[in-house]
DRENTIMI-915416 format. One record per residue: residue number from 1; residue in one letter; x, z, y of N, C-alpha, C, O in turn. Coordinates in pm, whole numbers, plus 50000, padded with zeros to 5 digits. Each point is the difference from the previous one (the first is absolute). Example, Ala and Ser with C-alpha at 12.3 -4.5 7.8 and 13.67 -1.06 7.14 Angstrom:
1	A	51319	50780	49431	49911	50000	50119	50090	50000	50120	50104	50066	49998
2	S	49861	49862	50107	50082	50006	50119	49923	50073	50109	50051	50017	50111
! end
This chain:
1	M	53109	96863	32671	50126	50074	50020	50115	49905	50007	50006	49903	49924
2	E	50084	50121	50165	50115	49914	50015	50116	50051	49915	50036	50117	50009
3	I	50021	49798	49908	50112	50040	49911	50129	49959	50067	50020	49881	50026
4	L	50069	50215	50003	50123	49973	50071	50109	49972	49897	50000	50062	49894
5	P	50093	49847	50133	50114	49976	49910	50095	50118	50002	50000	50077	50096
6	P	50081	49940	49801	50100	50110	49999	50102	49981	50108	50034	49887	50036
7	K	50015	50225	50017	50100	49993	50105	50132	49946	49947	50041	50037	49891
8	P	50026	49876	50185	50130	49950	49951	50101	50107	49999	49994	50094	50079
9	S	50104	49892	49828	50108	50099	49996	50098	49979	50115	49997	49899	50071
10	Q	50091	50202	49946	50094	49997	50110	50091	49876	49995	50028	49937	50102
11	S	50017	50031	49775	50087	49884	49981	49927	49871	50030	50059	49905	50051
12	T	49811	50092	49916	49921	49879	50025	49985	49977	50152	50007	49887	50048
13	R	49971	50223	50026	49983	49989	50143	50130	49958	50068	49998	49924	50096
14	E	50115	50126	49853	50129	49966	50057	50039	49852	49978	50068	49938	50083
15	N	49888	50009	49803	50037	49861	49964	49896	49901	50054	50021	49879	49991
16	A	49868	50171	50066	49896	49907	50043	50046	49926	50126	50073	50053	50084
17	A	49880	49820	49926	50039	49918	50117	49920	50049	50120	49890	50053	49985
18	P	50164	49930	50133	49934	50040	50122	49867	49921	50019	49990	49884	49958
19	C	49909	50178	50105	49871	49933	50018	50014	49883	50102	50052	50017	50110
20	V	49899	49864	49850	50007	49885	50088	49861	49943	50022	49986	49881	50031
21	G	49911	50200	49953	49866	49953	50023	49927	49975	49866	50049	50038	49894
22	I	49834	49900	50114	49920	49978	49882	50063	49889	49919	50025	49891	50052
23	A	50000	50136	49819	50052	49906	49904	50126	49930	50054	50018	49879	49984
24	G	50068	50200	50079	50125	49941	50044	49992	49925	50133	50098	49940	50044
25	R	49784	50062	50018	49987	49927	50127	50047	50084	50118	49997	50123	49994
26	S	50045	49810	50110	50060	50068	50118	49902	50093	50064	49887	49961	50028
27	P	50154	50165	49998	49913	50096	50067	49970	49962	50147	49909	50056	50062
28	I	50168	49849	49991	49975	49953	50136	49869	49926	50007	49928	50007	50100
29	F	50041	49922	49789	49876	49921	49997	49885	50065	49922	49883	49970	50023
30	Y	50152	50120	49883	49898	50057	49911	50005	50147	50004	50106	50061	50008
31	G	49770	50001	49986	49986	50144	49993	49914	50036	49878	49975	49914	49915
32	P	49980	50209	50077	49922	50042	49884	49875	49921	49976	49955	49987	49886
33	D	49985	49957	50226	49874	49923	49987	50023	49849	49997	49907	49921	50019
34	G	50219	50039	49957	50027	49855	49998	50069	49956	50130	50073	50078	50061
35	L	49903	49798	49982	50059	49950	50122	49965	50087	50118	49883	50033	50022
36	R	50221	50005	50055	49975	50095	50110	49902	49940	50101	49987	49879	50015
37	A	49944	50214	50055	49892	49965	50090	50041	49901	50107	49929	49904	50029
38	G	50188	50121	50030	50051	49912	50110	50018	49858	49950	49955	49905	50064
39	W	50110	50081	49827	50026	49861	49945	49870	49937	49955	49984	49879	50012
40	S	49923	50198	49938	49870	49943	49959	49924	49946	50121	49939	49893	49993
41	I	50065	50182	50118	49930	49954	50120	50067	49875	50056	49930	49907	50040
42	V	50200	50089	49963	50074	49881	50048	49962	49877	49914	49975	49892	50053
43	L	50023	50127	49815	49962	49890	49913	49856	49953	50023	49971	49881	50007
44	Y	49942	50218	50004	49856	49972	50020	49981	49923	50131	49927	49900	50002
45	I	50136	50143	50103	49985	49931	50131	50055	49861	49991	49942	49908	50058
46	A	50170	50072	49872	50057	49867	49983	49905	49905	49926	49982	49886	50041
47	V	49957	50164	49848	49905	49919	49928	49881	49971	50086	49952	49886	50002
48	L	49998	50214	50070	49888	49986	50089	50027	49892	50104	49915	49914	50026
49	A	50204	50090	50035	50039	49905	50107	50002	49860	49950	49955	49909	50069
50	V	50100	50071	49808	50003	49863	49943	49858	49948	49977	49969	49885	50033
51	L	49947	50196	49911	49862	49959	49971	49920	49974	50129	49917	49909	50005
52	L	50109	50168	50095	49932	49979	50130	50042	49872	50066	49918	49931	50061
53	V	50211	50034	49926	50046	49873	50053	49937	49885	49927	49961	49903	50065
54	L	50027	50103	49801	49937	49896	49924	49852	49990	50032	49944	49891	49998
55	S	49992	50222	50031	49859	49997	50026	49962	49935	50134	49884	49966	50022
56	R	50214	50016	50066	49975	49939	50130	49949	49857	49987	49921	49954	50082
57	F	50125	49975	49812	49956	49862	49982	49851	49992	49967	49928	49911	50045
58	E	50028	50187	49876	49858	50010	49972	49918	50030	50125	49895	49940	50023
59	L	50154	50155	50057	49928	50039	50117	49992	49889	50102	49899	49985	50068
60	R	50209	49936	49943	49996	49887	50095	49895	49897	49958	49928	49944	50083
61	W	50065	50031	49784	49901	49900	49950	49861	50045	50032	49919	49923	50050
62	F	50052	50206	49921	49866	50053	50031	49971	50003	50150	49887	49975	50042
63	A	50215	50055	50036	49978	50011	50146	49951	49865	50056	49911	49997	50085
64	V	50144	49895	49867	49957	49867	50045	49853	49971	49962	49921	49951	50081
65	H	50045	50083	49790	49865	49972	49952	49893	50092	50050	49882	49968	49993
66	L	50160	50153	50060	49906	50096	50046	49986	49994	50154	49915	50069	50056
67	Q	50163	49853	50010	50000	49994	50149	49862	49964	50053	49950	50062	50095
68	Q	49990	49840	49845	49871	49953	50047	49893	50108	49982	49915	50017	50087
69	K	50088	50056	49800	49903	50105	49975	50020	50112	50100	49903	50056	50051
70	S	50223	49978	49979	50023	50113	50091	49955	49965	50144	49961	50089	50076
71	N	50045	49783	49958	49960	49962	50138	49855	50020	50020	49957	50011	50115
72	Q	49963	49997	49781	49854	50026	50012	49971	50137	50058	49894	50022	50059
73	G	50200	50069	49924	49981	50132	50052	50070	50026	50136	50017	50113	50044
74	G	50022	49774	50019	50065	50015	50130	50143	50057	49980	50073	49958	49910
75	N	49962	50136	50174	50136	50063	49992	50004	50121	49909	50105	50063	49984
76	D	49781	49972	49956	49992	50118	49917	50066	49972	49864	50006	49887	49953
77	F	50045	50223	49986	50069	49990	49869	49896	49972	49889	49904	50075	49985
78	H	50117	49818	49939	49908	49961	49898	50035	50063	49867	50118	50010	49968
79	P	49782	50034	49949	50033	50064	49872	50071	49909	49903	50073	50049	49914
80	A	49910	49821	50095	50063	49909	49906	50152	50013	50012	50070	50009	49898
81	F	49981	49992	50224	50143	50015	50022	50047	50137	49941	50102	50008	49931
82	A	49824	50095	50098	50039	50137	49957	50002	50008	49848	50093	50056	49942
83	I	49805	49888	49991	49996	50006	49854	50118	49928	49940	50065	50052	49910
84	V	49965	49828	50138	50114	49927	49944	50126	50071	50024	50081	50010	49908
85	A	49943	50042	50212	50127	50068	50030	50015	50131	49916	50105	50027	49942
86	E	49790	50051	50055	50008	50130	49928	50012	49977	49848	50077	50071	49934
87	S	49851	49833	50011	50006	49978	49857	50140	49953	49963	50051	50038	49894
88	T	50011	49879	50190	50135	49949	49974	50100	50114	49999	50083	50010	49909
89	V	49909	50078	50195	50095	50112	50009	49977	50099	49889	50097	50055	49947
90	L	49779	49970	50015	49968	50088	49888	50060	49949	49868	50059	50076	49923
91	L	49922	49793	50056	50060	49938	49879	50152	50018	49997	50057	50032	49896
92	V	50005	49949	50216	50147	50019	50009	50039	50142	49968	50095	50024	49926
93	I	49830	50074	50130	50031	50143	49974	49981	50032	49852	50082	50068	49940
94	V	49810	49884	50003	49972	50027	49855	50111	49937	49915	50047	50064	49906
95	L	49996	49815	50123	50110	49937	49923	50130	50075	50014	50070	50021	49901
96	A	49963	50020	50221	50125	50073	50019	49996	50135	49927	50097	50042	49938
97	T	49785	50025	50072	49988	50130	49931	50001	49979	49848	50057	50082	49929
98	A	49883	49811	50019	50001	49975	49857	50143	49975	49953	50037	50043	49891
99	F	50045	49888	50191	50140	49974	49964	50073	50134	49990	50071	50024	49902
100	M	49913	50064	50198	50072	50127	49997	49948	50090	49884	50077	50072	49936
101	A	49792	49923	50040	49945	50078	49891	50060	49957	49864	50032	50084	49915
102	L	49982	49783	50068	50065	49949	49878	50143	50043	49994	50046	50037	49892
103	L	50023	49960	50213	50142	50041	50004	50018	50146	49972	50098	50040	49937
104	E	49807	50042	50111	50014	50144	49988	49916	50057	49881	49988	50121	49983
105	H	49957	49787	49938	49922	50044	49881	49884	50090	50035	49978	50103	49936
106	R	49949	49858	50166	49882	50074	50042	49882	49903	50007	50017	49878	50004
107	R	49861	50180	49999	49881	49921	50019	49972	49981	50148	50026	50090	50079
108	V	49921	49794	49961	49967	49974	50142	49904	50104	50053	50012	50045	50114
109	A	49892	49994	49804	49899	50094	50044	50056	50138	50039	49935	50075	50072
110	V	50186	49956	49879	50060	50128	50031	50018	50018	50150	49995	50112	50050
111	Y	50027	49779	50021	50030	50005	50142	49872	50012	50084	49975	49919	50089
112	G	49945	50182	49883	49885	50032	50083	49869	49948	49958	49900	50032	50065
113	L	50092	49889	49829	49869	49940	49959	49946	50070	49878	49885	49974	49965
114	D	50185	50111	49969	49954	50072	49884	49967	50143	50032	50052	50054	50097
115	G	49864	50009	49826	49964	50138	50025	49852	50026	49969	49924	49908	49970
116	A	50039	50217	50039	49866	50043	49969	49903	49975	50113	50038	50007	50117
117	D	49833	49964	49848	49891	49996	50095	50016	49891	50105	49961	50018	50116
118	R	50098	49868	49843	50035	49893	50098	49875	49939	50065	49993	49990	50123
119	V	49907	49971	49795	49886	49930	50054	49923	50087	50101	49964	49954	50109
120	R	50010	50171	49853	49925	50088	50084	50075	50023	50136	49941	49997	50108
121	Q	50190	50025	49879	50079	50026	50121	50005	49876	50089	50007	50013	50122
122	F	49991	49867	49819	49997	49876	50079	49872	49997	50084	50005	49970	50119
123	F	49881	50062	49820	49873	49994	50072	49986	50114	50100	49933	49985	50103
124	I	50129	50130	49868	50004	50108	50097	50082	49959	50121	49967	50033	50114
125	G	50143	49894	49858	50082	49949	50108	49924	49899	50086	50014	50000	50123
126	L	49906	49915	49814	49920	49904	50072	49906	50067	50098	49993	49962	50117
127	V	49935	50137	49836	49906	50074	50085	50079	50077	50106	49959	50002	50116
128	S	50150	50058	49848	50078	50082	50096	50053	49915	50114	49989	50038	50117
129	G	50068	49845	49850	50056	49911	50102	49896	49956	50102	50024	50001	50120
130	F	49861	49962	49828	49889	49956	50091	49955	50117	50087	49978	49980	50119
131	C	50009	50137	49827	49951	50118	50073	50098	50043	50107	49960	50028	50113
132	F	50168	49978	49853	50098	50046	50101	50020	49898	50110	50017	50038	50116
133	L	49980	49832	49852	50009	49901	50105	49870	50008	50089	50007	49986	50122
134	S	49878	50036	49812	49876	50014	50081	50002	50121	50087	49946	49998	50111
135	L	50117	50110	49840	50019	50121	50085	50084	49966	50124	49968	50042	50110
136	L	50136	49885	49872	50085	49962	50108	49927	49912	50101	50010	50023	50120
137	V	49918	49876	49830	49921	49914	50083	49890	50079	50073	49973	49976	50118
138	G	49964	50119	49810	49895	50078	50060	50051	50083	50113	49931	50014	50101
139	I	50190	50044	49886	50061	50076	50109	50022	49913	50122	49973	50039	50113
140	L	50079	49838	49861	50029	49911	50110	49873	49956	50075	50000	49988	50122
141	V	49891	49989	49801	49874	49962	50063	49943	50117	50075	49952	49982	50112
142	A	50051	50139	49830	49943	50119	50065	50073	50035	50126	49941	50053	50095
143	T	50186	49919	49909	50079	50036	50121	50013	49879	50098	50078	50001	50095
144	H	49840	49895	49875	49991	49879	50086	50132	49925	50011	50032	49943	50105
145	H	50047	50059	49786	50124	49922	49996	49985	49878	49909	50098	49928	49977
146	L	49782	50048	49972	49981	49879	49920	49852	49959	50016	49910	50084	49993
147	I	50067	49785	50028	49865	49948	50013	49975	49900	49887	50073	49902	49984
148	L	49824	50125	49938	49965	49915	49885	49875	49918	50030	49907	50047	50066
149	S	50094	49830	49884	49885	49914	50011	49991	49911	49877	50101	49976	49933
150	S	49778	49974	50037	49981	49918	49882	50056	49858	50018	49993	49942	50108
151	A	50063	50002	49784	50055	49863	50007	49893	49896	49979	50022	49883	50032
152	H	49859	50157	49913	49888	49908	49980	50032	49877	49916	49966	49889	50039
153	L	50101	50131	49846	50029	49892	49908	49880	49978	49912	49924	50095	49977
154	P	50055	49782	49971	49896	49977	49900	50027	50084	49872	50115	50031	49968
155	A	49778	50004	49964	50014	50089	49883	50097	49948	49893	50080	50073	49943
156	K	49907	49794	50033	50087	49939	49901	50149	50016	50035	50082	50034	49914
157	Q	49950	49941	50213	50141	50015	50044	50044	50145	49998	50115	50031	49968
158	T	49791	50058	50067	50031	50143	49997	50042	50044	49864	50102	50067	49985
159	V	49822	49897	49912	50029	50040	49864	50128	49935	49952	50079	50065	49932
160	A	49946	49805	50103	50120	49932	49957	50127	50064	50060	50099	50022	49931
161	Y	49894	50008	50197	50116	50059	50066	50025	50144	49950	50115	50043	49985
162	A	49775	50031	49990	50016	50133	49946	50070	50000	49867	50089	50082	49977
163	A	49874	49830	49935	50063	49986	49869	50146	49953	50011	50090	50056	49937
164	A	49930	49840	50145	50134	49947	50019	50097	50106	50050	50110	50014	49948
165	W	49848	50061	50154	50087	50103	50056	50018	50117	49905	50106	50064	50000
166	A	49792	49965	49919	50015	50105	49897	50104	49963	49901	50084	50084	49965
167	F	49915	49792	49987	50102	49957	49907	50138	49999	50064	50099	50044	49942
168	C	49904	49904	50184	50129	49995	50073	50062	50141	50010	50118	50019	49971
169	F	49802	50077	50071	50052	50134	50022	50034	50077	49873	50083	50090	50001
170	F	49849	49871	49888	50045	50051	49871	50142	49951	49970	50083	50076	49951
171	L	49942	49798	50078	50136	49946	49981	50098	50067	50093	50113	50026	49960
172	V	49846	50004	50165	50085	50071	50095	50033	50137	49947	50116	50039	50001
173	G	49784	50035	49953	50023	50132	49944	50095	49997	49879	50090	50084	49988
174	M	49890	49823	49925	50087	49988	49880	50141	49965	50047	50097	50061	49955
175	T	49916	49843	50133	50130	49953	50041	50084	50107	50070	50117	50021	49967
176	E	49823	50046	50130	50071	50097	50079	50023	50130	49924	50106	50062	50013
177	E	49796	49979	49909	50019	50127	49922	50097	49978	49882	50093	50079	49984
178	F	49889	49819	49937	50084	49976	49886	50140	49953	50045	50100	50026	49933
179	G	49903	49901	50184	50128	49956	50048	50088	50109	50056	50122	49997	49980
180	L	49821	50102	50091	50077	50102	50068	49995	50134	49926	50095	50078	50006
181	R	49795	49949	49926	49991	50129	49930	49988	49981	49848	49953	50089	49928
182	G	50089	49794	50025	50012	49972	49857	50140	50015	49955	50051	50112	49994
183	Y	50015	49780	49974	50136	50006	49946	50098	50063	50102	50084	50082	49962
184	L	49905	49881	50165	50094	50053	50101	49994	50151	50010	50105	50066	49997
185	L	49777	49991	50016	49990	50145	50008	50041	50069	49871	50070	50101	50001
186	F	49886	49842	49888	50035	50058	49869	50150	50006	49984	50052	50102	49953
187	T	50020	49792	50083	50144	49992	49978	50077	50079	50105	50095	50070	49967
188	L	49864	49921	50158	50069	50073	50104	49986	50153	49978	50090	50078	50031
189	A	49794	49961	49916	49977	50142	49971	50091	50050	49889	50032	50119	49997
190	R	50009	49796	49914	50094	50038	49895	50135	50034	50062	50073	50083	49948
191	G	49960	49852	50166	50128	50029	50064	50002	50109	50100	50096	50077	50007
192	I	49795	49933	50074	50006	50100	50111	49875	50096	49998	49979	50074	50096
193	R	49942	49923	49798	49881	50084	49982	49881	49934	50071	50017	49913	50086
194	F	49862	50131	49875	49879	49930	50038	49976	49997	50152	49986	49893	50058
195	W	50010	50225	50006	49959	50003	50142	50101	49940	50094	49957	49933	50094
196	P	50171	50084	49890	50093	49924	50083	49981	49847	49983	50009	49924	50097
197	A	49965	50032	49780	49976	49858	49975	49870	49956	50066	49991	49891	50056
198	A	49905	50197	49936	49873	49962	50061	50012	49987	50153	49937	49913	50060
199	I	50143	50174	50001	50017	49995	50146	50075	49871	50040	49963	49933	50096
200	V	50140	50036	49830	50076	49874	50027	49912	49881	49991	50004	49915	50089
201	L	49913	50074	49804	49916	49885	49987	49881	50000	50093	49947	49894	50033
202	A	50009	50225	50010	49894	50008	50104	50055	49945	50136	49929	49931	50074
203	A	50195	50101	49955	50063	49947	50122	50015	49847	49987	49980	49927	50097
204	L	50054	50028	49787	50010	49856	49976	49866	49928	50018	49992	49892	50058
205	F	49900	50175	49889	49867	49948	50012	49959	49986	50146	49941	49899	50040
206	G	50091	50204	50042	49969	49992	50139	50081	49891	50070	49949	49929	50087
207	F	50180	50059	49876	50086	49900	50061	49953	49858	49964	50015	49910	50081
208	M	49929	50069	49803	49953	49871	49958	49887	49949	50086	49979	49879	50009
209	H	49948	50211	50054	49893	49962	50090	50045	49959	50140	49920	49957	50083
210	K	50211	50058	49940	50052	49969	50133	49982	49854	50041	49981	49968	50118
211	G	50024	49946	49783	49988	49857	50030	49860	49952	50024	49980	49885	50039
212	N	49920	50202	49938	49861	49961	50022	49970	49983	50151	50041	50081	50083
213	H	49888	49814	49947	49959	49977	50137	49909	50112	50053	49896	50031	49941
214	G	50146	50029	50169	49912	50103	50058	50030	50139	49951	49934	50094	50045
215	E	50160	49925	49866	50037	50132	49955	50062	50083	50108	50068	49947	50088
216	S	49911	50185	49908	50056	50093	50100	50085	50101	49927	49988	50016	49879
217	P	50099	50053	50197	50082	50108	49939	49916	50105	49934	50037	50050	49894
218	F	49851	49987	50167	49915	50101	49939	49938	49948	49872	49981	50074	49903
219	G	49988	49799	50097	49943	49939	49878	50100	49999	49885	49961	50013	49884
220	L	50170	49972	50147	50099	50005	49896	50013	50140	49941	50019	50017	49880
221	I	49971	50083	50208	50004	50140	49953	49879	50029	49912	50012	50062	49894
222	A	49873	49892	50150	49875	50019	49922	50010	49938	49860	49957	50059	49901
223	A	50099	49822	50093	50019	49930	49868	50088	50082	49911	49971	50014	49881
224	A	50139	50043	50173	50087	50083	49921	49932	50126	49950	50021	50041	49886
225	L	49896	50020	50202	49930	50125	49957	49895	49971	49889	49984	50077	49906
226	I	49946	49810	50110	49906	49962	49895	50072	49977	49867	49949	50035	49894
227	A	50171	49905	50113	50079	49976	49879	50032	50135	49932	50003	50008	49877
228	L	50021	50093	50200	50030	50134	49940	49877	50059	49930	50013	50071	49900
229	V	49868	49899	50154	49878	50044	49931	49990	49929	49867	49962	50063	49901
230	F	50069	49809	50093	49995	49925	49873	50103	50057	49902	49972	50010	49881
231	S	50148	50028	50168	50102	50060	49917	49953	50135	49950	50027	50036	49885
232	L	49903	50040	50197	49946	50127	49953	49902	49983	49886	50000	50077	49905
233	S	49917	49823	50105	49906	49970	49893	50074	49965	49870	49964	50045	49892
234	L	50139	49874	50122	50083	49960	49882	50064	50120	49938	50005	50013	49878
235	W	50045	50077	50207	50068	50120	49953	49903	50093	49921	50038	50065	49903
236	R	49839	49937	50144	49902	50090	49934	49939	49936	49875	49988	50066	49896
237	L	49973	49806	50114	49929	49935	49890	50094	49938	49901	49967	49991	49882
238	G	50149	49966	50161	50093	49931	49910	49975	49847	49992	50064	49931	49921
239	H	49843	50019	50159	49974	49858	50008	49952	49962	50140	49975	50086	50086
240	L	50013	49783	49934	49976	49943	50135	49855	49961	50025	49969	49948	50107
241	W	49939	50075	49796	49871	49936	50010	49914	50054	50110	49925	49924	50062
242	W	50084	50208	49966	49927	50048	50118	50052	49937	50126	49922	49959	50087
243	A	50207	50031	49926	50067	49938	50120	49960	49857	50012	49974	49954	50112
244	I	50017	49970	49778	49963	49859	50004	49857	49988	50050	49971	49919	50088
245	G	49938	50162	49856	49860	49995	50043	49985	50040	50148	49926	49935	50074
246	F	50144	50170	49968	49995	50044	50142	50054	49891	50090	49938	49969	50102
247	H	50173	49971	49866	50065	49898	50078	49906	49881	50017	49984	49946	50109
248	M	49953	50015	49780	49911	49883	49997	49882	50021	50096	49973	49917	50087
249	S	49956	50197	49895	49875	50019	50077	50030	50036	50145	49921	49966	50087
250	W	50190	50102	49941	50040	50026	50139	50020	49867	50075	49945	49981	50109
251	D	50133	49929	49834	50024	49874	50065	49873	49914	50010	49979	49932	50100
252	W	49937	50071	49797	49876	49923	49996	49904	50054	50112	49939	49921	50073
253	A	50049	50206	49938	49914	50059	50101	50053	49969	50138	49923	49965	50091
254	E	50211	50047	49927	50059	49980	50129	49989	49853	50044	49955	49972	50111
255	S	50087	49934	49802	50011	49861	50042	49870	49918	49985	49975	49909	50079
256	Y	49943	50125	49819	49877	49927	49979	49877	50075	50049	49927	49947	50084
257	F	50048	50171	49866	49874	50070	50021	49982	50034	50149	49898	49966	50059
258	Y	50202	50100	50000	49992	50036	50141	50060	49893	50091	49973	49998	50120
259	G	50107	49913	49823	50052	49888	50075	50106	50034	50104	50019	49924	50095
260	T	50049	50189	49889	50104	50042	50092	50128	49926	49971	50015	49940	49894
261	A	50076	50065	50198	50137	49937	49976	50077	50091	49903	49979	50121	49996
262	D	50106	49818	49928	50089	50070	49909	50140	49956	50032	50039	49888	49964
263	S	50040	50197	50103	50131	49963	50050	49995	49875	50087	50092	49918	49998
264	G	49798	50068	50080	49984	49888	50092	49936	49880	49936	49969	49904	50070
265	V	50010	50096	49798	49944	49885	49932	49847	50017	49984	49954	50103	49951
266	V	49967	49794	50092	49858	50003	49989	49955	49903	49891	50047	49886	49994
267	S	49862	50161	49919	49958	49922	49886	49883	49907	50026	49909	50033	50076
268	A	50093	49851	49861	49887	49909	50013	49883	50050	49916	50020	50062	49896
269	G	49854	49911	50149	49884	50033	49923	49966	50148	49999	49924	50044	49914
270	R	50128	50033	50177	49976	50145	50000	49854	50028	50030	49931	49922	50066
271	L	50023	50194	49883	49862	50039	50009	49961	50040	50144	49890	49972	50047
272	M	50205	50095	50020	49976	50049	50138	50114	49953	50089	50105	49959	49952
273	H	49872	50047	50178	50104	49973	50099	50033	50139	50061	49911	50082	50026
274	A	50219	49941	49994	50044	50127	50054	50083	49975	50126	50082	49909	50006
275	Q	49894	50177	50097	50074	49982	50127	50053	50137	50037	49920	50090	50025
276	P	50214	49931	49981	50057	50127	50043	49974	50022	50149	49988	49905	50077
277	A	50003	50223	49961	49968	50029	50141	50076	50131	50037	50025	50086	49916
278	G	50008	49924	50210	50062	50124	50052	50150	50011	49967	50070	49900	49983
279	N	49976	50221	50009	50144	50032	49981	50049	49933	49870	49940	50017	49894
280	I	50170	49907	50116	50053	49928	49884	50045	50099	49892	49982	49974	49881
281	L	50076	50138	50159	50047	50093	49897	49889	50058	49918	50020	50037	49884
282	L	49861	49973	50176	49884	50048	49924	49918	49892	49934	49944	50021	49892
283	S	50050	49864	50170	49920	49886	49945	50079	49922	49894	49942	49941	49909
284	G	50191	50059	50106	50087	49921	49913	50026	49861	50061	50088	49928	49953
285	G	49836	50033	50149	50024	49869	50063	49989	49883	49906	49915	49998	49910
286	I	50169	49906	50109	49996	49880	49912	50053	50027	49860	49981	49919	49909
287	T	50086	50199	50072	50047	50035	49864	49882	50029	49911	50006	49969	49881
288	G	49886	50090	50169	49885	50041	49922	49998	50147	49979	50085	50070	50056
289	P	49821	49983	49865	49988	50143	49979	50128	50066	49951	50021	50118	50029
290	E	50065	49811	49896	50119	50062	49948	50101	50028	50113	50098	50071	49978
291	G	49878	49873	50144	50087	50030	50110	49947	50110	50088	50059	50029	50104
292	S	49829	50035	49855	49940	50108	50077	50060	50137	49958	50033	50021	49883
293	A	49981	50067	50211	50050	50133	49972	49909	50076	49908	50043	50093	49931
294	W	49830	49869	50067	49903	50070	49916	50028	49981	49848	49948	50074	49916
295	I	50136	49825	50053	50031	49979	49856	50079	50116	49943	49998	50021	49879
296	L	50073	50055	50206	50076	50120	49948	49902	50098	49933	50026	50053	49892
297	L	49861	49970	50176	49898	50091	49941	49949	49944	49871	49986	50075	49903
298	V	49986	49799	50090	49941	49938	49877	50102	50003	49890	49962	50025	49885
299	V	50168	49951	50142	50102	50003	49894	50017	50142	49945	50017	50019	49880
300	I	49977	50080	50209	50011	50140	49956	49883	50035	49911	50021	50062	49895
301	L	49855	49900	50142	49883	50023	49917	50011	49927	49865	49963	50054	49896
302	A	50087	49822	50107	50016	49928	49869	50101	50070	49911	49980	50011	49879
303	A	50128	50037	50179	50102	50072	49921	49939	50129	49940	50025	50032	49884
304	L	49897	50043	50195	49935	50119	49949	49901	49965	49892	49986	50075	49903
305	F	49945	49815	50112	49902	49956	49897	50075	49974	49865	49955	50041	49894
306	V	50159	49891	50116	50081	49972	49877	50043	50131	49938	49988	50021	49880
307	W	50062	50067	50205	50060	50132	49949	49890	50083	49932	50023	50062	49896
308	K	49858	49938	50165	49897	50090	49951	49919	49941	49881	49947	50075	49918
309	T	50044	49794	50073	49909	49939	49901	50069	49938	49882	49939	49984	49894
310	Q	50190	49980	50120	50064	49933	49887	50081	50098	49914	50080	50078	50052
311	P	49898	49918	49817	50075	50086	49909	50144	49962	49999	50036	49883	50012
312	F	50049	50220	49972	50143	49973	49993	50043	49967	49858	49996	50085	49911
313	R	50045	49791	50069	50048	49960	49869	50150	49965	50008	50067	49999	49897
314	G	49985	49972	50220	50141	49971	50019	50034	49861	49962	49924	49932	49931
315	I	50190	50025	50114	50051	49866	49969	50124	50015	49912	50090	50077	50032
316	R	49915	49850	49858	50111	50002	49908	50098	49888	50034	49965	49882	50008
317	L	50159	50160	50011	50103	49904	50044	50086	49949	49881	50083	49911	50018
318	T	49899	50143	49865	50081	49960	49885	49919	49947	49887	50053	49976	49891
319	E	49818	50004	50133	49913	49952	49893	50032	49854	49963	50029	49919	50088
320	K	49966	50049	49786	50027	49864	49953	49872	49925	49977	50002	49884	49961
! end
């Protein structure tokens, strides 16, 4: 039971000083939940930018030492580069989030990593991502818009590349989900509510793919729509682990298992070779399956899967 303090008398109310925010702090900067969402995001982005600039020195050092290894795979993208880049960016995001969590007196896990049934939902996400990407590839093959063939790699290399890309895409899932739907979504939702914030960040997620070689306008839209599915899962479960698992296995199946292009990027050591055929709008062209119009159907089915199978627990925006 909550015990309320006695109501102040009329004279007490008249003599009270006007409200200037929490503990005398300016209401321009502080609200009921602490530092206002807009200022929190500005500070977070500033910290993130500084750390990313500092991390460039590390990436340059690794780029020189990994150049010879990457040349072994020809012009294809090598997992060593991806692992170094993604782990560096993930570390930067975790450090920036930890700084803001300390400042706002919250736990880092509050921003999408805490909640019930995390392990099970992560593995459900893994299976779901692979199945939905396989559905998309299956449609393209059945409609003669994608031709698959074996890469014929030795067994030892096949296993090594499979493991390397799995680890890489786990980092990708963590980086992109925690980076865009962790602190940023949590904080922006405090200011403008959850779904407007989710739409803004989904548009940002799509725009971030614009710099990828071979990306198409339709591919950018598809990326934004997939981001909304991830936000739907966060809204229902209260954490990001299904989205992280889905993101990981979707990218792994697309780039390694089926060997298709991902925003125009082709991965080294892929299990299969994929060749788009026919109408670019249906095949995706050099963008890959995410540039195909068929992805709209797959995204709708994925959203329905989340809606029908995931229990609604909600996301708490004021939890400490």
